[in-house]
N, C-alpha and C positions, 0 to 999 in steps of 0.2 A: 216788713213782716219777718220775724225770726222763725227759721225752720223749726227751732226747738220747741216752739209753743203751738205749732199747728196740730190740731187734733181732728180726728174724723168725727163728723156730725152724724155718722151712721155706722153700722157694723160692716166690716169688710166682707162678712159672710152673707150679707143681704143680697149679693149679686152673683150671678153665674156668668155674665157676659160683660165685657168691656168694649164699648164702641169708641172709635177714635176718628176725629178729623185728621187729615193727613198733612196738607200744606199749611204751615204756620204752627202746627202742633208737633208733628213727627219730622217734617222736612222744613229746613230753614228757608222759607220762600222769600222772606224780605231780603235776605242777603243775595239770593239768586236774582231777584228783581233788580236790586240796586247794581249788582255786578254787570248786568246787561244794559239797563236803561241809563245809568249815570254817564258812561262814556258815549253812548249813542247820542244823547241830547247835548252833551258838551261839544261833540263834533259839529253841532249846528249852532254853537254859540249860546246855548241855554244852560245856565247854572242854577240849580235849585238845591236847597238843603235836602238831606235824606228824608226828613219827615215830610217836607212839602212834596217831594216826588212820590213817596209812598201814598200820601193822602190823595194826591191827584189820581194815582192809579186806582185807589179804592173807590173813589167816586165814579169813575168811568166804568170800572168792572161791575160794580153793584147795579148801575143803571142798565147795562147790557144784560145782566143775568135776570133782571126783572121783566125783560121783554120776551118775545117769542123765542123758543129754544133754538140755539145754534151750538155747535160743538165748542168745547173749551179752547181748543186751538184757535178757532175763529174769534172767540171772546177775547183772547189775549191779543190777537192781531188788531182787532177793532178797538180795543182799549188803548193800545199804543198809538194808533192813528188818531183817536179822539183826543188823547193827551197832547199829541203834537199839534193838532189843529187848534186846540184851545190856547196853546202857547205860541201860535204863529209860526210853526215849524212844518216844513214839507218833507216827508220821508219817502224813500223809494220803496217798491214792493219788497225788495230784499231786506231792507232795514226793518220793515214792519213785521217780518217773520223771525227776527232775531230772538224775541222773547219766547214765543212758543217753541222754537227750536232749542232753547236753553233749558227747558223744564227737566229733562232727563239728567242734567248735570247739577241740579240743585242738591246740596248735601243735606244729610240728616243732622239734627242736633247731636252733640256729642253723647248725650245720655239716652238717645232713642233706642238703639239696637239692644243694648244690655237690658234696659227697662222692659222692652217687649219680650225678651227672652225669659226674664224672671216672671213677669206677669202671666205669660203663657203657661207657666207650670201650675197655675191655680185657676185661671179663668179662660173661657172661650173669648177669642179676640175677633174683632171685625173693624173694617174701615168704611166710613161714609164720606165720600169726597166729591167736591165740585170739579170734576175733571173727566177726561176721556179715558176709556179702558186702556188703550195702548200707552198713554203717558203715565198712568198710574202703575202699570206693570213694569215699565222701565224704572221708575223710582223704587218700587218694591224690590226688584231683583238687584239693582245696583247699590241701593243705599239703606234698605230696611231689613236686610237679612233674608229676603225671599218672600214670595206671596203665599206660600203654603202654610205659614203660621196663622193666617187669617181664615176663619171659618167662612166668612163671606165678605165680599167687597162690593159696596154699592156705589156706583158712579153716576154723575149727572147724565152721561151718555145712556146708561141703562134706564133711568127713570125719566129722561128728557125734561129735566127740571133742575133748578139750582136751589140749594139751601139759601135763605131760610124757609123756603116752601117745604111742606111736610113730607113729600114722597120718599126722600132718602130714609127717613125715620120709619114711616109706615111700612116701607118695603123691607127694611131690616127686621122689624118686628115679625113680619110674616115669614121671612126666610129662617129666622132663628127660632121661631116657635115659642117665644117667651112673652110674658106680660111686661109692660113698661117698668114696673117696680123692681124687676130683676136685672135691669140693664143700668150700667153707669156709663154715661156719655162724657168723654174727655176731649176738650177742645181749647184752642187759643182764642177763637173769635166768639165774642158774645153776640154779635150780629148774626153770623151764619149758623151758629150751633147752640149756644146756651139758651137763647130766647126760644127757638122752636122746640128744642128737646124738652125744656122745662114745661112748655105749654102742653106737651103730649104726656106728661107725667113721669118723665125720666129724671132720675137724679143726675146732677151735672157737676163736673169739675172744670173750673177755669184754670188752664195752665197759662199763667201770665208771663209769657215769654218776653214781653216788653216791660217787665218790672223795672222801674227806675227811669224809664224814658217818657217823654211827653207825647201827647197825641195818641191816636189809635192805629197809626201805621197803615198797613196795606188792607185793613178791614174797616168797613163802614162803622161808625159809632152806633151804639145801641145801649139802651137801659135794660139790663137783664141781670138778675141776681143769681149767681151759681150757689149750689149747696156747699161747695168747698173751693177755695182758691189756693193754688200752689205755684211756686216760681218755676218749677221744672218737673219733668217726668220722674227723675230720680227720687225727688221728695215724695211724690205720690206712691211710687213703688215701695218705698220703705214704710209708708203708712199702711198700705194694703197687705204687704208681706213683711212683717217686722223681722 
């Protein structure tokens, strides 16, 4: 896809609010996951390709998120333990905590902070994230330029549910006081975000951060058609604010 031929299928002025997924869209969670899990499993003699490791993560994480609510810190710990068990590896309690402990160190994508700054000059901004409040605030303060730029932040901890279930989106609509047609939802995961947001009548942008790579990485596969696909936030920003 050439950035020069991407055109908006809607008017940039149709929306007053931009809602964002965080991890995978604003924060480079795949690099964070790999940085922690690759050496952990290698210490136990297990060598998987990056794609295989991420897809193993995605499968266990999605299964846990579909069950009775537990905190995302617990989801991450149980995901790692489930991955290890499937691969015949036994981890210590300390090793199982390495991934949840690493979340605050996951970096933003290079275009994230400047894109948010520019978009915030025209639109109200919000985050809808499958995470705990404390972990999200750590990321926002350390890597996103601060939490104050977001009018609202909806977390899994607040709604006791995980996307793709609808509570993140219905809660955001209530808090923001706008109709679905006035929100543009921006996300990397078609499974967690594009499918449920579209079902609720929101226009969606798929930020295809995995462009040029095979597989679906750390997110479960899904058949969902966004209204617009872009390779990064910088491209989207230039389309919305020429």
